[in-house]
N, C-alpha and C positions, 0 to 999 in steps of 0.2 A: 747626354754625353757622359760616359763613364770615365772616371779618372784612372790613370794607370795604377795607382796605389790600390784601388778597389779591385781592379782586374787581377793583380798579382796575388791577392788573397783567395781567389777562386781556384778550384782544382782544374786540371787540364780538361776533364770531361765537361765541366761547366763552361769553360772557354770554347770548346768545340761546339757546344750547343749554342752559345751566344753568337759565335761567328756564323753558324748556319742560319740563324734567325736574321742576323743583320744582312747577310747576302740575299736572302729571300725578300726582305723589305727593300733592299737596294734595287733588286730586279723589278719589283712592282713600281717603284718610283721612276726608274728609267723608262719603263713601258708607259707609264702615265705621262711622263714628260714628252715622249714621242707622239702620243695620241691626243693629249689635251693639256691644258694649262695646269701647272703645279701651284698649290697654295703657298708652299714654302720651298723655293728652289734651293735654299741653303741647306736643307735637310739632306740632299744628295751628298754634299761636301762633308757634312758631319758623319754620315754613315760610312763613307769611304775612309775617313780618318779613324773611325771606330774599328773597322775591319783591319786596318793597318796596325793599330795599337795591339789588337788581340794577336795578330800574326807575329808581331815583334816579340811579345811576351812568350808565345809558344816556342818560337825559335830560340829565345834565350834559355828556355828550360831544356831544350834539346842539346844545346851547346854546353850547358853547365857541367854535365857529367864528363864530357870529353876534355874539358879544361882542367879537371882535377887530376 
């Protein structure tokens, strides 16, 4: 789990890459949960929150120029 402070230090391109990786991993875990037993079911929740954190930071960056 990445802290928001660490995510804010990354560039937008790095965040886009991180979100795509997290979404792919989330897809694999969802597929695995539907077909077989997961080793760590809590990992689904952590990944969903990670994606939400990254999306929030990207959205804040988009809104920042409009606020000025």
